[in-house]
C-alpha positions as CSV (number, residue, x, y, z in Angstrom):
1,M,-11.2,-13.7,-14.7
2,G,-12.7,-14.8,-11.5
3,K,-11.4,-18.1,-10.8
4,F,-7.8,-17.3,-12.2
5,A,-7.7,-14.1,-9.8
6,E,-9.3,-15.9,-6.8
7,K,-6.8,-19.1,-7.0
8,F,-3.4,-16.6,-8.1
9,D,-1.7,-16.7,-4.8
10,V,0.0,-13.3,-4.2
11,S,0.8,-13.7,-0.5
12,R,4.8,-14.5,-1.4
13,L,5.3,-11.5,-3.8
14,K,4.0,-8.6,-2.2
15,G,6.4,-5.5,-2.3
16,R,8.9,-7.7,-3.7
17,H,11.0,-7.7,-7.1
18,L,9.7,-10.7,-9.5
19,I,11.6,-12.2,-11.8
20,A,9.1,-13.9,-14.0
21,G,9.9,-16.8,-16.4
22,L,8.3,-16.2,-19.8
23,S,8.6,-19.2,-22.5
24,G,5.7,-17.4,-24.6
25,G,3.3,-20.5,-23.6
26,A,-0.4,-19.6,-22.5
27,D,0.6,-20.4,-18.8
28,S,3.6,-18.0,-18.6
29,M,2.1,-15.4,-20.8
30,S,-1.0,-15.1,-18.6
31,L,1.3,-15.0,-15.2
32,V,3.4,-12.0,-16.6
33,H,-0.3,-10.4,-18.0
34,F,-1.6,-10.6,-14.1
35,L,1.5,-9.6,-12.8
36,V,1.3,-6.4,-14.6
37,S,-2.3,-5.9,-14.3
38,H,-2.3,-6.5,-10.5
39,Q,1.6,-4.9,-10.1
40,A,-0.3,-1.5,-8.4
41,Q,-2.2,-3.6,-5.8
42,G,0.5,-5.8,-4.8
43,G,3.3,-3.3,-4.7
44,W,6.2,-5.2,-6.6
45,T,8.7,-4.2,-9.3
46,M,9.2,-7.0,-12.0
47,E,11.0,-7.9,-15.0
48,A,10.7,-11.3,-17.3
49,V,13.3,-14.0,-18.2
50,H,13.2,-15.7,-21.5
51,L,15.7,-18.5,-22.8
52,N,15.8,-19.2,-26.4
53,H,17.1,-23.4,-26.3
54,C,17.7,-23.2,-30.0
55,L,16.2,-26.6,-30.3
56,R,13.5,-26.1,-32.5
57,G,15.3,-23.9,-35.4
58,E,12.6,-21.1,-36.7
59,E,9.9,-22.2,-33.9
60,S,12.3,-21.2,-31.3
61,D,13.0,-17.9,-33.1
62,R,9.2,-17.5,-33.2
63,D,8.8,-17.9,-29.7
64,E,11.5,-15.3,-28.9
65,A,10.1,-12.4,-31.0
66,A,6.6,-13.2,-29.6
67,V,7.8,-12.8,-26.1
68,R,9.6,-9.8,-27.0
69,R,6.7,-8.2,-28.4
70,F,4.5,-9.2,-25.5
71,C,6.6,-7.4,-23.1
72,E,7.4,-4.2,-25.2
73,G,3.7,-3.9,-25.3
74,L,3.1,-4.4,-21.4
75,G,6.1,-2.4,-20.9
76,V,8.0,-5.2,-19.0
77,P,11.7,-5.5,-19.1
78,L,12.9,-8.8,-20.7
79,R,16.1,-10.0,-20.5
80,A,16.5,-12.7,-23.2
81,K,19.2,-15.4,-23.8
82,R,19.9,-17.5,-26.6
83,A,22.1,-20.7,-25.6
84,D,22.7,-23.9,-27.9
85,I,21.1,-26.8,-25.5
86,A,21.9,-29.6,-27.9
87,R,25.6,-28.5,-28.0
88,L,25.4,-28.0,-24.2
89,A,23.8,-31.1,-23.1
90,K,26.1,-33.1,-25.5
91,E,29.2,-31.8,-23.6
92,T,27.8,-32.2,-19.9
93,G,26.5,-35.7,-20.7
94,Q,23.0,-34.3,-19.6
95,S,19.7,-34.8,-21.4
96,E,18.5,-31.9,-23.3
97,E,15.6,-31.1,-20.3
98,A,17.8,-31.0,-17.6
99,C,20.6,-28.9,-19.2
100,G,18.0,-26.5,-20.2
101,R,16.6,-26.2,-17.1
102,E,20.0,-25.4,-15.5
103,V,20.6,-22.9,-18.1
104,R,17.5,-21.1,-17.2
105,Y,18.2,-21.3,-13.2
106,R,21.5,-19.7,-13.7
107,L,19.7,-17.0,-15.8
108,F,17.3,-16.4,-13.4
109,A,20.0,-16.4,-10.5
110,K,21.8,-13.7,-12.4
111,A,18.8,-11.3,-12.6
112,A,18.1,-11.9,-8.7
113,G,21.9,-11.3,-7.8
114,E,21.6,-8.0,-9.8
115,A,18.5,-7.0,-8.2
116,R,19.8,-7.7,-4.8
117,Q,22.9,-5.2,-5.9
118,L,20.4,-2.5,-6.1
119,G,18.7,-3.0,-2.9
120,K,15.6,-5.0,-4.0
121,D,14.2,-8.1,-2.6
122,P,14.4,-10.9,-5.7
123,V,11.8,-13.6,-6.3
124,V,11.8,-16.1,-9.1
125,V,8.0,-16.7,-10.0
126,T,7.4,-19.8,-12.7
127,A,3.7,-20.6,-14.1
128,H,3.4,-24.3,-13.1
129,T,-0.4,-24.8,-13.0
130,L,-2.3,-27.3,-11.3
131,S,-2.5,-29.2,-14.1
132,D,1.4,-29.7,-14.6
133,D,1.3,-30.4,-10.7
134,L,-1.1,-33.6,-11.2
135,E,1.1,-34.9,-14.5
136,T,4.0,-34.4,-12.0
137,V,2.4,-36.5,-9.4
138,L,1.2,-39.2,-12.0
139,L,4.8,-39.3,-13.7
140,H,6.0,-39.9,-9.7
141,L,3.2,-42.7,-9.1
142,V,4.4,-44.7,-12.4
143,R,7.6,-44.3,-11.4
144,G,7.5,-45.4,-7.5
145,C,7.4,-42.8,-5.0
146,A,6.5,-42.3,-1.0
147,L,4.5,-39.3,0.4
148,D,6.4,-36.4,-0.5
149,G,6.4,-37.5,-4.5
150,L,2.6,-37.3,-4.1
151,C,2.5,-34.0,-2.5
152,G,3.6,-32.8,-5.8
153,I,5.4,-29.7,-6.7
154,P,6.3,-27.6,-3.8
155,Q,4.4,-23.9,-3.8
156,E,8.2,-22.4,-2.9
157,R,11.7,-23.6,-2.9
158,M,15.3,-22.2,-2.7
159,L,17.4,-21.8,-5.8
160,E,21.1,-21.8,-5.4
161,G,22.5,-18.6,-3.4
162,D,19.2,-18.8,-1.1
163,I,16.9,-17.3,-4.1
164,P,13.6,-18.2,-3.4
165,L,11.4,-19.7,-6.4
166,V,7.8,-19.4,-6.3
167,R,4.8,-21.1,-8.1
168,P,1.8,-18.8,-7.5
169,M,-0.5,-20.7,-9.9
170,L,-0.4,-24.4,-8.5
171,A,-4.1,-23.9,-7.7
172,I,-5.3,-22.7,-11.2
173,S,-5.9,-25.5,-13.9
174,R,-4.8,-25.3,-17.6
175,E,-8.3,-24.9,-18.7
176,E,-8.8,-22.1,-16.3
177,V,-5.5,-20.4,-18.1
178,E,-6.8,-20.6,-21.4
179,V,-10.2,-19.0,-20.2
180,Y,-8.1,-16.5,-18.9
181,C,-6.0,-15.8,-22.3
182,A,-9.4,-16.0,-24.2
183,E,-10.7,-13.2,-21.8
184,N,-7.9,-10.9,-22.4
185,A,-7.1,-11.5,-25.9
186,L,-3.7,-12.7,-25.0
187,P,-1.1,-13.9,-27.6
188,F,0.6,-17.1,-27.0
189,V,2.6,-19.6,-28.6
190,T,2.4,-23.6,-28.9
191,D,5.4,-25.6,-28.4
192,S,5.3,-28.4,-31.2
193,T,6.9,-30.9,-29.2
194,N,4.2,-30.9,-26.7
195,L,2.2,-32.8,-29.4
196,S,4.8,-35.5,-29.5
197,E,4.0,-38.9,-27.7
198,A,7.7,-39.6,-27.5
199,Y,7.8,-38.0,-24.4
200,A,6.2,-39.6,-21.2
201,R,4.6,-36.4,-19.8
202,N,2.9,-35.9,-23.5
203,R,1.5,-39.3,-23.4
204,L,0.2,-38.7,-19.9
205,R,-1.5,-35.5,-21.1
206,L,-2.9,-36.8,-24.2
207,Q,-3.8,-40.4,-23.7
208,V,-3.9,-41.0,-20.0
209,L,-5.9,-38.1,-18.5
210,P,-8.2,-37.8,-20.9
211,N,-9.8,-41.0,-19.8
212,M,-9.4,-40.3,-16.1
213,K,-11.2,-37.1,-16.6
214,A,-14.0,-39.0,-18.5
215,L,-14.2,-40.9,-15.3
216,N,-14.1,-37.8,-13.1
217,P,-14.5,-34.3,-14.8
218,S,-13.5,-32.7,-11.5
219,L,-10.3,-34.4,-11.5
220,E,-7.8,-31.4,-10.8
221,E,-10.1,-30.4,-8.3
222,T,-10.2,-33.8,-6.5
223,Y,-6.5,-33.8,-6.9
224,L,-5.9,-30.4,-5.0
225,R,-7.8,-31.7,-2.2
226,M,-5.7,-34.7,-2.0
227,R,-2.6,-32.7,-2.1
228,E,-3.7,-30.4,0.6
229,S,-4.7,-33.3,2.8
230,L,-1.1,-35.2,2.2
231,S,0.7,-32.1,2.5
232,A,-0.8,-31.6,6.1
233,D,0.3,-35.0,6.7
234,R,3.8,-34.5,5.2
235,D,4.3,-31.4,7.4
236,Y,3.3,-33.1,10.7
237,L,5.8,-35.8,9.9
238,A,8.5,-33.7,9.1
239,Q,7.7,-31.6,12.2
240,Q,7.7,-35.1,14.3
241,T,11.2,-35.9,12.5
242,G,12.8,-32.6,13.6
243,A,11.8,-33.5,17.1
244,L,13.1,-37.0,16.9
245,L,16.6,-35.9,15.3
246,K,17.0,-33.4,18.2
247,V,16.7,-35.8,20.7
248,A,19.0,-38.2,18.4
249,E,21.7,-35.6,17.8
250,T,25.1,-36.0,20.2
251,A,28.4,-34.1,19.9
252,D,29.8,-36.9,17.5
253,G,26.6,-38.0,15.1
254,W,23.2,-39.6,16.1
255,C,22.1,-41.8,18.9
256,A,21.3,-45.2,17.1
257,E,19.1,-46.5,20.1
258,V,16.7,-43.7,20.0
259,L,16.5,-44.0,15.9
260,M,16.0,-47.4,16.4
261,S,13.2,-47.0,18.7
262,A,11.5,-44.6,16.7
263,H,8.1,-45.5,14.2
264,E,9.5,-46.6,10.8
265,A,7.8,-43.9,9.0
266,L,9.6,-41.1,11.1
267,R,12.9,-43.1,11.1
268,S,13.1,-43.4,7.3
269,R,12.4,-39.6,7.3
270,A,15.2,-39.0,9.6
271,E,17.7,-41.2,7.8
272,G,16.7,-38.8,4.9
273,E,17.8,-35.7,6.9
274,I,20.8,-37.3,8.1
275,L,22.2,-38.1,4.6
276,R,21.2,-34.6,3.5
277,Q,22.8,-32.6,6.3
278,S,26.4,-35.5,5.3
279,D,25.8,-33.8,1.7
280,V,24.8,-37.2,0.4
281,P,22.1,-37.9,-2.0
282,V,18.9,-38.8,-1.1
283,S,17.4,-42.0,-2.4
284,T,15.1,-44.9,-1.2
285,L,18.2,-47.4,-1.5
286,H,20.5,-45.1,0.3
287,I,17.8,-44.5,3.3
288,R,17.5,-48.4,3.3
289,Q,21.4,-49.0,3.2
290,L,21.6,-46.3,6.2
291,D,18.4,-48.2,7.8
292,E,20.8,-51.2,7.9
293,V,23.6,-49.4,9.3
294,I,21.1,-48.2,12.2
295,M,19.5,-51.3,13.0
296,G,22.9,-53.6,13.2
297,K,22.4,-55.3,9.8
298,A,25.7,-53.8,8.0
299,K,28.7,-52.5,9.6
300,A,29.2,-49.4,7.7
301,L,28.1,-47.6,4.7
302,T,30.1,-45.6,2.2
303,L,28.3,-43.4,-0.1
304,G,30.9,-40.7,-1.9
305,S,33.3,-39.4,0.6
306,V,31.2,-40.0,3.4
307,R,31.3,-43.2,5.6
308,F,28.5,-44.0,8.1
309,Q,28.8,-46.5,10.9
310,L,28.3,-47.1,14.3
311,R,30.6,-46.5,17.2
312,G,29.6,-46.7,20.7
313,G,26.1,-46.6,19.9
314,I,26.7,-43.3,18.0
315,L,25.6,-43.3,14.1
316,M,28.6,-41.2,12.8
317,A,29.0,-39.6,9.2
318,E,32.9,-39.3,8.7
319,R,34.3,-37.5,5.6
320,D,37.5,-37.6,3.7
321,S,37.5,-34.1,2.6
322,T,38.1,-31.2,5.3
323,F,37.4,-27.5,5.3
324,E,39.9,-24.7,6.4
325,A,39.7,-20.7,6.5
326,V,42.5,-18.4,7.3
327,A,41.0,-15.8,9.7
328,V,41.2,-12.0,8.4
329,S,41.5,-8.9,10.8
330,L,38.8,-6.2,10.0
331,P,40.5,-3.0,8.5
332,V,42.1,-0.8,10.8
333,S,40.3,2.2,9.8
334,G,36.9,0.3,9.8
335,A,36.7,0.8,6.1
336,G,37.8,-1.3,3.1
337,K,37.7,-4.7,1.6
338,T,38.9,-8.1,2.3
339,A,38.1,-11.7,1.5
340,V,38.1,-15.2,3.5
341,T,40.0,-17.9,1.7
342,V,38.2,-21.3,2.0
343,T,40.0,-24.4,0.9
344,E,38.5,-28.0,0.8
345,R,41.3,-30.7,1.0
346,D,40.6,-34.3,0.6
347,K,41.9,-37.1,3.1
348,A,45.7,-36.9,1.8
349,G,45.5,-33.2,2.1
350,E,45.5,-32.4,-1.4
351,I,43.3,-29.4,-2.4
352,I,39.7,-30.3,-4.0
353,S,38.3,-26.8,-4.1
354,Q,39.4,-23.3,-3.2
355,W,37.1,-20.0,-3.0
356,Q,36.9,-16.8,-1.7
357,R,34.5,-14.9,0.3
358,P,34.9,-11.1,-0.4
359,L,33.6,-8.8,2.2
360,V,33.2,-4.7,2.1
361,F,33.3,-2.9,4.9
362,Q,32.7,0.9,6.1
363,T,32.0,2.9,9.6
364,I,29.2,5.2,9.6
365,S,27.3,7.1,12.5
366,A,24.6,6.0,14.0
367,E,22.5,8.8,12.5
368,E,23.3,7.7,9.1
369,Y,22.7,4.2,9.6
370,A,19.0,5.0,11.2
371,L,18.4,7.1,7.9
372,K,19.7,4.7,5.4
373,R,18.9,1.5,7.2
374,K,16.2,0.4,4.8
375,V,18.4,0.6,1.8
376,Y,21.6,-1.1,3.7
377,K,19.2,-4.1,5.1
378,K,19.4,-6.1,1.7
379,L,23.0,-5.3,1.0
380,L,24.7,-6.3,4.1
381,Y,26.2,-9.4,5.9
382,F,25.7,-7.5,9.2
383,A,25.5,-4.4,11.3
384,V,27.3,-3.9,14.7
385,D,27.9,-1.6,17.1
386,Y,31.6,-0.6,16.5
387,D,32.6,1.1,19.9
388,T,31.9,-2.7,21.1
389,I,34.1,-4.5,19.2
390,M,37.9,-5.3,20.2
391,V,40.8,-4.6,17.9
392,D,41.3,-8.4,17.9
393,A,38.1,-9.0,16.3
394,V,38.3,-11.0,13.1
395,I,36.4,-12.8,10.0
396,R,36.6,-16.3,10.0
397,T,34.9,-19.9,10.1
398,R,34.0,-22.0,13.4
399,A,36.2,-22.9,15.8
400,P,35.9,-25.7,18.8
401,G,34.7,-23.3,21.8
402,D,32.9,-20.9,20.0
403,F,29.4,-19.5,21.3
404,I,26.8,-17.1,20.7
405,R,24.7,-14.6,22.8
406,L,21.3,-14.7,21.1
407,P,19.2,-11.7,21.2
408,G,16.0,-11.7,23.4
409,D,15.5,-14.8,26.1
410,G,17.5,-16.9,23.6
411,G,20.7,-16.7,25.9
412,R,24.4,-18.2,25.4
413,K,24.3,-21.1,23.1
414,T,27.6,-23.2,21.6
415,L,27.9,-22.3,18.1
416,K,27.8,-26.0,17.4
417,K,24.6,-26.6,18.9
418,Q,23.1,-23.5,16.8
419,L,24.4,-24.5,13.3
420,Q,23.0,-27.9,14.3
421,E,19.7,-26.3,14.8
422,M,20.0,-24.4,11.7
423,H,19.8,-27.8,9.8
424,L,22.8,-27.2,7.5
425,S,25.0,-29.5,5.4
426,R,28.3,-30.3,7.1
427,K,30.0,-28.1,4.3
428,E,27.7,-25.1,5.2
429,R,28.5,-25.8,8.6
430,E,31.9,-25.7,8.2
431,T,32.2,-22.7,5.7
432,R,29.5,-20.3,7.3
433,L,31.5,-17.0,7.9
434,L,31.6,-15.2,11.0
435,L,32.8,-12.2,13.1
436,A,34.8,-13.3,16.9
437,Q,36.2,-11.8,19.4
438,G,38.0,-14.4,20.8
439,S,35.8,-17.5,21.3
440,E,32.4,-15.3,21.4
441,V,30.8,-14.8,18.0
442,I,29.7,-11.1,17.3
443,W,27.8,-12.1,13.9
444,L,27.1,-15.3,12.1
445,E,26.3,-15.6,8.5
446,G,22.5,-16.9,8.0
447,L,21.8,-16.1,11.9
448,G,22.7,-12.5,12.7
449,V,24.4,-10.4,15.7
450,G,24.5,-11.3,19.0
451,K,22.7,-9.5,21.6
452,A,25.6,-7.5,23.0
453,F,26.9,-6.3,19.9
454,L,23.5,-4.7,18.1
455,P,23.5,-1.1,17.5
456,G,21.2,0.3,20.1
457,S,20.5,4.2,21.7
458,G,24.0,4.6,23.1
459,T,25.7,3.5,19.6
460,R,27.6,6.2,17.9
461,R,29.4,4.6,15.2
462,V,28.0,1.4,13.4
463,L,30.3,-1.2,11.3
464,I,28.7,-2.3,8.0
465,A,29.5,-5.0,6.2
466,A,28.5,-6.7,2.7
467,K,29.3,-9.1,0.0
468,E,29.3,-7.0,-3.0
469,D,30.6,-3.2,-3.4
470,P,27.2,-1.4,-4.7
471,K,27.9,1.9,-6.0
472,H,26.4,3.7,-3.3
473,F,27.7,1.6,-0.5
474,L,31.2,3.4,-0.1
475,Q,30.4,6.7,-0.7
């Protein structure tokens, strides 16, 4: 178990609630077993999630039964779901692989949301290995990729709803997983489709990789060193790209002259970030097309509902749709529920979509807040000194002239600049909730509370607000 334990990265898991994906294969069975075995040292709680895709008939049912027995033996709570992926894929026009992934991630998100309601700090954990990573990079290489594609599977990424997904086994090879399973007598199932050469990944695994390993028996360890080196290069380029965009940003867009003067490697990355912030799919083609606009080789570029063009030397991203939200006042008594309705409209003013952002409020004593602060921390949107808030404080989205006074030495900053520095998409910038008193922002979703409104030594009452209504919240 030595190499497996040494290479298993627990740095992002300690003290959290782990939601482990469990297919029944050797990789995921070793993941769950290791997490259970080290639960006391890591201080985490955990549960497992299994999705029966119903694609392989009795074999799929066999996998589900094996997973249930395994979790029962280890005393691990299991969340199992069956889904007719073949039918869903046909209905949505997706591939079965993409459809299955989407359903799995929805199941992960549901588990994480319920954990958060209970005051836990959830993180989704999957069993991707070094071997999976190498196969992914080879697929990227065959299909064509840039530096990011050669850096492989990220160690961590965010699922929808700000749920972290962590892959702690990316330094562990498949052979090391098999040794771990043998040493610990772990049962596991084998997906028969893994032996089918109809899939590109399987052809790589069964035909290409054995020949590569014949040339270099330490292929995976060699790739790991390459990945670490390229990842360092990528991180440095990302840092320089951020600095470039900071210089190029203006009130209306990005200064084309600044972008044009940048090295091509930085400019292309900056263009990708501009596309992302504009809610446009990032691709090599789109980056090249945007570059032609910046360099003056094309007049404009329309991608979906966004039109990029130069005006007065400024690259502007103009969107057909607009976002609006009706401000709501705080409950008079300081306790109760409300919701902010957000509406997206197209250029003609027709509603594209509409959704509500619920909030529940409670005013408690400073003493009670101090006692239960750790409990509330995972549930809260914000906690502010209630006595510093005027009666005209409202929950809304951003407006021209808004500003926030940051804690510490941050000082006063316009909300527009603050949101730009958070590298949010336009939709996120326009729909983030805030609590404001006139133009001064008391609290901004995703950032925190302004320094003048933080509970302190002189606070008598604390106003707390959450997006959910936990059973113990309004007691």
